[in-house]
C-alpha positions in Angstrom: -16.8 11.6 1.9 -20.4 10.9 2.8 -21.5 13.8 0.6 -19.6 12.4 -2.4 -21.1 9.0 -1.8 -24.6 10.4 -1.7 -24.0 12.4 -4.9 -22.8 9.2 -6.6 -25.8 7.3 -5.4 -28.2 9.9 -6.7 -26.3 10.3 -10.0 -26.4 6.5 -10.5 -30.1 6.2 -9.7 -31.2 9.0 -11.9 -31.0 6.9 -15.0 -33.6 4.6 -13.6 -35.8 7.3 -12.1 -35.9 9.3 -15.3 -36.4 6.2 -17.5 -39.3 5.1 -15.3 -41.0 8.5 -15.4 -40.7 8.7 -19.2 -42.3 5.2 -19.4 -45.2 6.5 -17.3 -45.6 9.6 -19.5 -46.0 7.4 -22.6 -47.4 4.1 -21.5 -49.0 3.4 -24.9 -45.7 3.6 -26.8 -43.9 1.6 -24.1 -46.6 -1.0 -24.2 -46.3 -1.2 -28.0 -42.5 -1.6 -27.9 -42.9 -4.4 -25.3 -45.6 -6.1 -27.5 -43.2 -6.0 -30.5 -40.1 -7.3 -28.7 -41.2 -9.6 -25.8 -42.5 -13.1 -26.4 -43.4 -14.8 -23.2 -43.0 -18.6 -23.0 -46.0 -20.7 -23.6 -46.0 -22.3 -20.1 -46.9 -18.9 -18.7 -50.1 -18.5 -20.8 -52.3 -19.5 -17.8 -50.7 -16.9 -15.6 -50.8 -14.3 -18.3 -54.6 -14.9 -18.8 -55.2 -14.6 -15.1 -53.2 -11.3 -14.8 -55.0 -9.9 -17.9 -58.4 -10.9 -16.4 -57.6 -9.4 -13.0 -56.2 -6.1 -14.3 -58.4 -5.6 -17.3 -55.3 -4.8 -19.4 -53.2 -6.6 -21.9 -49.9 -8.1 -20.7 -47.7 -5.6 -22.6 -49.5 -2.7 -20.7 -49.1 -4.5 -17.4 -45.4 -5.0 -18.1 -45.0 -1.4 -19.1 -46.5 -0.2 -15.8 -44.6 -2.7 -13.8 -41.3 -1.7 -15.4 -41.9 1.9 -14.8 -42.9 1.3 -11.2 -39.8 -0.8 -10.6 -37.5 1.7 -12.2 -38.8 4.7 -10.2 -39.1 2.9 -6.8 -35.9 1.0 -7.2 -34.0 4.1 -8.3 -35.5 6.1 -5.4 -34.5 3.4 -2.9 -30.9 3.6 -4.0 -30.8 7.4 -4.3 -32.3 7.8 -0.8 -30.3 5.0 0.7 -33.5 3.4 2.0 -33.6 -0.4 1.7 -31.1 -0.1 -1.1 -30.5 -3.9 -1.3 -34.1 -4.4 -2.1 -34.0 -1.6 -4.7 -30.9 -3.1 -6.2 -32.5 -6.5 -6.5 -35.7 -5.1 -8.1 -33.6 -3.2 -10.6 -31.4 -6.3 -11.3 -34.5 -8.4 -11.9 -35.8 -5.7 -14.3 -32.5 -5.0 -16.1 -31.6 -8.5 -17.1 -34.7 -9.3 -19.2 -34.9 -5.7 -20.5 -31.4 -6.0 -21.7 -32.0 -9.4 -23.2 -35.2 -8.5 -25.1 -34.4 -4.9 -26.1 -30.6 -4.9 -26.8 -30.1 -8.3 -28.6 -27.2 -7.1 -30.7 -26.3 -10.7 -31.6 -29.3 -10.8 -33.9 -28.5 -7.6 -35.7 -26.0 -6.1 -38.2 -24.8 -2.7 -39.3 -25.8 0.4 -37.3 -28.4 -1.4 -35.3 -25.7 -3.9 -34.2 -23.4 -1.1 -33.0 -26.1 0.9 -31.2 -27.5 -2.2 -29.4 -24.0 -3.4 -28.5 -23.4 0.0 -26.9 -26.7 -0.2 -25.0 -26.0 -3.7 -23.9 -22.6 -2.7 -22.5 -24.2 0.3 -20.7 -26.7 -2.0 -19.1 -23.9 -4.5 -18.2 -22.2 -1.6 -16.4 -25.4 -0.6 -14.7 -25.8 -4.3 -13.6 -22.3 -4.2 -12.1 -23.2 -1.0 -10.2 -26.4 -2.6 -8.9 -24.4 -5.6 -7.7 -22.1 -3.2 -5.8 -25.1 -1.5 -4.2 -26.6 -4.9 -3.3 -23.3 -5.8 -1.5 -23.1 -2.4 0.2 -26.7 -2.3 1.3 -27.5 0.9 3.3 -23.8 1.3 4.4 -22.5 4.8 4.8 -18.8 5.7 4.5 -17.2 5.9 8.0 -20.0 3.9 9.6 -17.7 1.1 10.7 -14.6 3.1 11.0 -14.7 3.7 14.8 -15.6 0.1 15.5 -12.8 -1.2 13.3 -10.2 1.1 15.0 -11.3 -0.2 18.4 -11.4 -3.9 17.5 -8.5 -4.2 15.0 -6.0 -1.6 16.1 -6.1 -1.6 19.9 -3.0 -2.8 21.5 -3.4 -5.6 24.0 -2.9 -4.9 27.7 0.7 -5.6 28.7 1.1 -8.9 30.5 2.9 -8.6 33.9 5.9 -10.9 33.9 6.8 -12.8 37.0 10.4 -13.2 38.1 11.8 -16.3 39.7 11.4 -14.8 43.2 7.8 -14.1 42.6 6.8 -17.7 41.7 4.6 -19.3 44.2 5.4 -22.7 45.5 2.5 -25.0 46.2 1.4 -24.9 49.8 0.9 -28.7 50.2 3.4 -30.3 48.0 2.1 -33.7 46.8 4.6 -36.5 47.7 4.6 -39.4 45.3 3.0 -42.5 46.7 4.9 -45.8 46.2 3.2 -49.0 46.6 5.2 -51.9 47.8 4.9 -54.6 45.3 6.7 -57.9 45.2 9.2 -58.1 42.5 8.6 -60.9 40.1 11.5 -62.3 38.2 
């Protein structure tokens, strides 16, 4: 079971790893696609200026590199079952805006509408899988099995029943104390 679980993890994570590597191999094209699709809100203009000044790159290139890094590292974390909750969170935070900006089928028609609807649904499925990996964390099949058997399925120790002859009478029986009080009519 563990081998199948690991094969599933790796197969799931490969889409992110391969996509991240392909972004690294063609950063210029990825940056141009981001520049054409992504419009950052105006209130972030100060942060964008600071990031561009610190890196010496335009924001689309910074986003292309960041996206590629997140995909490769997050995918590897899930595939290797190392800090997979963190990897799942990174990929969730990447996937939501990427899906919104690049597969906005609601603004399209014709073939573009159909293709982007399919890509949107694929990303929605990937998001569901990432949520599952976030919930599972670095769990391995059978990890809690022994503990569950011991805690849930163990039978309680039989209680020794006492018969009437075995009951113990108190050594010093307490006699009730009566106070003599005058009766008031």
